[in-house]
VOZA-317429 format. One record per residue (C-alpha): x, y, z; residue in one letter. Coordinates in steps of 0.2 Angstrom, whole numbers, padded with zeros to 4 digits, always signed. Layout:
BEGIN
XYZA
...
//
This chain:
BEGIN
+0103+0018+0047M
+0091+0006+0055T
+0098-0009+0063A
+0091-0021+0050I
+0100-0011+0036R
+0116-0013+0045A
+0115-0032+0047M
+0123-0045+0036K
+0112-0060+0031F
+0123-0068+0018S
+0127-0083+0030H
+0108-0088+0028L
+0109-0092+0010I
+0106-0110+0008G
+0098-0112+0025Q
+0082-0122+0026E
+0067-0112+0033V
+0052-0122+0035G
+0049-0131+0019T
+0060-0120+0008A
+0078-0115+0005T
+0084-0097+0005L
+0092-0092-0012I
+0095-0074-0011K
+0091-0058-0002E
+0077-0048-0011L
+0073-0033-0001A
+0074-0025+0017R
+0062-0015+0026G
+0061-0006+0043G
+0061-0021+0053M
+0063-0036+0042A
+0072-0043+0027V
+0064-0053+0012I
+0072-0068+0004F
+0068-0077-0012V
+0067-0096-0008A
+0064-0112-0016Y
+0050-0123-0009Q
+0055-0141-0013K
+0038-0149-0009T
+0029-0139-0022L
+0044-0135-0033K
+0041-0116-0034R
+0050-0100-0029R
+0042-0091-0014I
+0047-0076-0003A
+0051-0077+0015I
+0050-0062+0027K
+0062-0064+0042I
+0063-0054+0058L
+0079-0057+0067P
+0076-0060+0086K
+0092-0049+0089S
+0082-0034+0086I
+0066-0040+0092L
+0055-0029+0103T
+0037-0033+0110P
+0031-0020+0097I
+0040-0026+0082T
+0035-0044+0086A
+0017-0039+0088E
+0017-0030+0071L
+0026-0044+0062F
+0014-0057+0069Q
-0001-0045+0065Q
+0005-0044+0047E
+0006-0062+0045A
-0011-0066+0053E
-0020-0052+0044A
-0014-0056+0027A
-0016-0075+0030A
-0035-0074+0033I
-0037-0064+0016L
-0039-0073+0000S
-0040-0062-0015H
-0031-0060-0031P
-0026-0042-0027N
-0019-0046-0009I
-0002-0054-0006I
-0004-0073-0002Q
+0003-0079+0015I
+0008-0098+0016Y
+0016-0102+0032E
+0021-0093+0049V
+0035-0100+0059G
+0050-0097+0070E
+0068-0103+0072T
+0081-0100+0086S
+0087-0084+0077D
+0071-0077+0069F
+0053-0076+0066L
+0047-0078+0048Y
+0032-0081+0036F
+0032-0087+0019T
+0022-0079+0005M
+0019-0077-0013Q
+0034-0071-0024L
+0028-0057-0035V
+0038-0054-0051Q
+0036-0035-0053G
+0039-0018-0047R
+0030-0007-0034P
+0020+0008-0040V
+0033+0019-0032S
+0046+0014-0044E
+0034+0017-0059Y
+0031+0035-0052L
+0050+0038-0050K
+0054+0032-0068M
+0040+0043-0075A
+0047+0058-0065R
+0064+0056-0073R
+0057+0057-0091Q
+0064+0070-0102V
+0048+0075-0110L
+0036+0083-0097P
+0021+0075-0106S
+0029+0058-0101R
+0031+0062-0083R
+0013+0057-0079I
+0008+0038-0079L
-0004+0032-0092P
-0022+0035-0087L
-0026+0017-0091K
-0013+0011-0080M
-0018+0022-0066T
-0036+0018-0066F
-0033-0001-0068E
-0021+0000-0053T
-0033+0010-0042I
-0048+0000-0046I
-0039-0017-0042Q
-0032-0010-0026V
-0050-0005-0021L
-0056-0022-0025K
-0043-0030-0013G
-0047-0017+0000L
-0065-0020-0002E
-0062-0039+0002H
-0051-0034+0017A
-0064-0022+0024H
-0077-0036+0023Q
-0066-0046+0034Q
-0065-0031+0046N
-0047-0028+0042I
-0040-0010+0039V
-0023-0009+0030H
-0018+0008+0037R
-0003+0010+0026D
-0008+0010+0008I
+0005+0019-0002K
+0013+0017-0019P
+0028+0007-0012S
+0015-0006-0004N
+0007-0009-0021I
+0016-0021-0032L
+0012-0023-0051I
+0015-0040-0057E
+0025-0040-0073S
+0016-0053-0084H
-0002-0049-0079T
-0001-0031-0074Q
-0011-0036-0058R
-0010-0025-0043S
-0006-0033-0027I
-0007-0026-0010I
+0007-0030+0002T
+0013-0026+0019D
-0001-0028+0032F
+0012-0025+0046G
+0001-0011+0054I
-0016-0017+0049S
-0030-0016+0061H
-0043-0028+0065I
-0059-0018+0069T
-0069-0030+0079Q
-0066-0041+0094G
-0062-0039+0112A
-0045-0032+0108N
-0051-0018+0097D
-0039-0004+0099K
-0026+0007+0090I
-0008+0001+0093I
-0002+0019+0091S
-0001+0032+0077V
+0006+0021+0063K
+0007+0024+0044G
+0015+0036+0031T
+0010+0054+0035P
+0007+0059+0017L
-0006+0046+0015Y
-0013+0046+0033M
-0031+0053+0036A
-0032+0066+0049P
-0041+0054+0061E
-0027+0042+0060Q
-0014+0056+0064I
-0025+0061+0079Y
-0024+0043+0084S
-0043+0043+0086R
-0053+0027+0083K
-0052+0023+0064I
-0061+0013+0052D
-0060+0007+0034H
-0061+0025+0027R
-0043+0029+0032V
-0039+0017+0018D
-0050+0026+0006I
-0042+0042+0010Y
-0025+0034+0006A
-0030+0027-0010V
-0037+0045-0015G
-0020+0053-0011I
-0012+0039-0021M
-0024+0042-0036L
-0020+0061-0035F
-0002+0057-0035E
-0003+0045-0050M
-0013+0058-0060L
-0001+0072-0059V
+0018+0076-0061Q
+0019+0081-0042K
+0006+0083-0028L
+0003+0101-0027P
+0008+0103-0008L
+0015+0119+0000P
+0034+0117+0003P
+0039+0108+0019Y
+0055+0104+0027G
+0051+0089+0038S
+0038+0076+0042V
+0032+0085+0057E
+0029+0101+0046E
+0019+0090+0034L
+0008+0083+0048V
+0005+0100+0055A
+0000+0107+0038M
-0012+0093+0035K
-0020+0096+0051L
-0021+0114+0049E
-0025+0116+0031L
-0036+0101+0029R
-0042+0100+0011E
-0034+0117+0007Q
-0017+0109+0008I
-0019+0105-0011F
-0015+0121-0020Q
-0022+0114-0037K
-0034+0102-0043I
-0030+0087-0054P
-0038+0094-0070S
-0027+0110-0069E
-0011+0099-0069M
-0015+0086-0082N
-0024+0092-0098P
-0029+0074-0101Q
-0041+0075-0087L
-0060+0080-0086H
-0065+0091-0072Q
-0076+0076-0065E
-0060+0068-0059I
-0058+0083-0047D
-0074+0078-0038R
-0069+0060-0037V
-0052+0064-0029V
-0060+0078-0018E
-0072+0066-0011K
-0059+0052-0008A
-0047+0064+0002V
-0060+0073+0012S
-0053+0077+0029S
-0071+0073+0036D
-0073+0054+0035P
-0092+0056+0034D
-0089+0066+0017K
-0078+0052+0010R
-0084+0037+0000Y
-0093+0026+0012A
-0085+0011+0005N
-0073+0005-0009C
-0088-0001-0020R
-0094+0018-0021E
-0077+0023-0026F
-0075+0010-0039I
-0092+0015-0046H
-0087+0033-0048D
-0071+0028-0057L
-0080+0017-0068G
-0092+0030-0072A
-0078+0042-0076Y
-0071+0029-0088Q
-0087+0026-0097D
-0090+0045-0100H
-0072+0051-0102Y
-0061+0036-0106M
-0073+0024-0116P
-0059+0015-0124R
-0050+0010-0108S
-0064+0004-0097R
-0059-0008-0083V
-0073-0020-0077P
-0079-0014-0060S
-0086-0031-0054S
//
């Protein structure tokens, strides 16, 4: 159990943080806890992410600050909105948009639990809408020279009333320009990490494209066709050794609703060679739109 999961925060309920009052705990992550709060000045509910100073290290403080700064300079409907960054005697915090919805990871879990095998795959319309919106948000981030580096289903929220996809958790994002241009260390979730990210080599926006490709594959099938592995270390070793051959089947073999053209799209997105991937999100969006036009004409999502 991590330190943050063992800590109690009930005493913070009712406490004022910045211009808001903490109402209830919402979620916990690896190094922070998120509360629902009420902002009196604007009469709205918001979320507040808190990092206790009692577990603070130079690395966690840097990542926390980095998340706030990276997201704060981005303004896009598919990226979580950051309002304020601050500090109290006990913790660092930032306030942000409160999203009423669920992460894609929960939708995947619910689908996998369905009794009928045909229901264990997400609807194609939902998958394409989600992936295209994520790519639009990433396109904006990349234009600001920000690479997310940890795109995965649990970091994509789907807003309940609009079905809008919102990218969250820029905690290990990497600003790719400036005097301090460097990699902090190997950070990310191994399944979604591009080989160059695992190697801790210099990375660029194409690591996000790789991660979106893996996420697309995962949403299109019941289960990613990976060889069995027993640990994260084994998974990393397999990814580096097998490269593209790590996938034992192609999407159209696993989902009868898919045309073989989607195999080319996924294969290009998850290429181990970044030069063979989509050069940018716009190209990826274009090919997904073309697939919709030819093979899903009734569920076309605007690509601009």
